[in-house]
C-alpha positions, 0 to 999 in steps of 0.5 A: 499500499502507498501513497501514488502522489507526489509534488513534481521535482524542480532542482536540478537532479530532477531526472536522477530523484525522478528515476530514483522514484520510480524504481523505488516506488515499483519496488514498493509496488512489486513488494506488497503485490507479491503478498496477494500473488505469492499464495495465489500463484503456488495455488495456480502453478502446483493445481496446473502441473497436478492437471499437466500430468492428469494422464501420467497420475489418474493410471498409478492412481486407478489402474484397477479402473483405467488400466487392463491386461494386454489382450490375447489373440483369442479376446475381441473387443466388444462393440461399444453398444455392448459396453454400454448395455453392461454399464446401464445393468451396473447402474440402473438408476443413473443415465449414460451421457456419454463414451470415450474411446480407450486411448490406447490398448491396455486402457478402458472404455470410459463411460459418463453418467449422471445420477438421480441427484445431479451429480456424475460419475465415470465407468469404466469398462475392459473393452474385451469382456464388457466388463464393468471394472467400477466408476468414481466421481470424476471431481473427487479424484486428485485432478479433478480437485485441481481443476476445481482448486486452479479455477474457484479454490472449490469456493464457487463465485467468491474463488473466482474473484480471489483468482482474478485478483491475483491474476490481475496484481500478478500481471502488475508484479510481472511488469514491474519485476522486469523493470526493478530487473533491468533498473537494479543492476547498480543496486545488485551490484553494490549489495554487501552480503554475497548470499542475499546477492545470489538469491536476487540475481536467482529471483531475478535471472529465472523472473526474466524467463518466467515473467514472460511465460506468466504474462502469457499464461495469465492472459489465455486465462482471463477468459475464465474469469467471472468478471473480465471474461463475462465482461469480454462475452457480452461485448462480444456478443454485441459485435456477433461475435464470440470467444467460444465455440458454440455450435447450433446446439446439437440436442446432446447431454454431455456432462462437466466430466468430459476433458476441458480440452474437448471443444465446448459445442452442445449447447442448446440455446442458439447463440451469436449469429446463427439464430436462423440456423436450425437446431440439429434434431433427429428425424424419427420414423414413423415407429420412433425406434432407434436404428444406429448407436454409439458404433454407428455415429462412431463409424460416421465419424471415422468416415467424416475424418475424425481422429480418435480417440474420439468421445460420444455424447448421447442424445438426451431426448427422442429428438436428440442426436449422437454428437461425435468430437474428434480427437484434437488435445494436441492441435485445437485447429482439429476440434470437429464436431459430427451430429448423427441422426440416432434413426437414420444414421446420417450426418444431420450437422457438423461443426469444427475449427474452420467454423469459428469466429476469429475471436473463438479461434485466438482463444481456443489456440490459447487455451491449448497453448495455457493447458501444455497441449497445442505443441506436443512435447514441447509446450508440455515441457515447456509448460511443467517447466513454467510450473515449477519456475513459478513456484521458485519464484513464489518461494525465493521472493518471500526468502529475499524479503526474509532477508532484508527485513529489519530487525528489532522493530515491528515493520514490514520493511517494505521500499519506501516510495510514491508514484511520481504520476504528478511528474509523470502524466504518462505513467498515470494513463497507463495506470488508468488503462490498466484499470479499465482493461482490468475492472478488478484490478482498477477496483483494487486499486482504489481500494488500496489508496483510500486506505493509504489516505484514510488509514495508514497516514492518519494511525502512526502506528499502521504506517510505521508498519507499512513503511508510509513514506 
């Protein structure tokens, strides 16, 4: 917390004093931002790392469900319709809503179900014997908890707001960190304590690389946020576009347990610019008997060129269709969904990356980079190193403060400095612009300034603790 207004220097040393003022003021903002940002970034980095490694971790933790013995020459893979029937017998009170093909020969088929109370579960089936191996709630797996913590701290709207607030201030901390790294070279050379000097150099050096990736992750994650993302989507909708890849509403019913990397293309409402397009529906014959099944849908989708392993969302009602989602984990540009008539087995419609508006294409590619999957192993290892780098920064930052904190005094040890806004109108414009672009950040800055004026500068003990200049 700091007072950002100061009088304009008038003496001959104005440039040096102004530069020094900028450095100490940015250092102070970087210092206090870290107390909010570090805990949030630690949560985001650790949960992001778990989610990144989910395909390696979950089969180890649930090998009895997700892995099967290698098939012998005498074993025959059972039709998916037979596997679905086995699941329906095992869980007669639940509704099967989707099925995902095994990713490899030693993996089980996954069926997503909705229970009577609205909760979900994933059932796992040995494809060679149509044997139901068991089920689990995807939200209670390690990666399930990680996703919910990563998105909203498992606290709903409030948690989402905290995450967005931390992300906004993390952007500020990254930008001020670059300023300190570039302008603080002389100060680092004058550092007396070698151990502290080495720690600062490592923090700054690692941060110079991590900062670029962190800014990319923060910006690509903003579309998910409840305030900025929601307002940006409303603005996009007003301008006849969208940030999300919604097709014109096939009547299928996938659940939230579907992998986040799948295109979200099954909303029943007709969204932007497609209001004149009919909702894909199956054309029932006189008897209303379904001819097609999941195997039919997969065969049709394979003929249409979709990649395996595919996910099939089942019809939500008698007029619904089979919606087959092609594998596009490593290439968002391959995202495509084919809707298949449940009675005749014909393609009702298809929707893919080429049909997305430009903004949705950009967001889709950003999500792929954010999740470390767009560029194969390059983005995977890059994201893994980014998570570890962020965690390193979150540890070394507080250590630096701990080593330089004033001993024997009741003070935070924050650098004393004020942003020279009166002398630097461009800086004021930049701060206002950033606050307007990121409303949560802008509101939080106003709160900080009010606290500084109304509390810190009126109560000496509190002011001394926070090092008010």
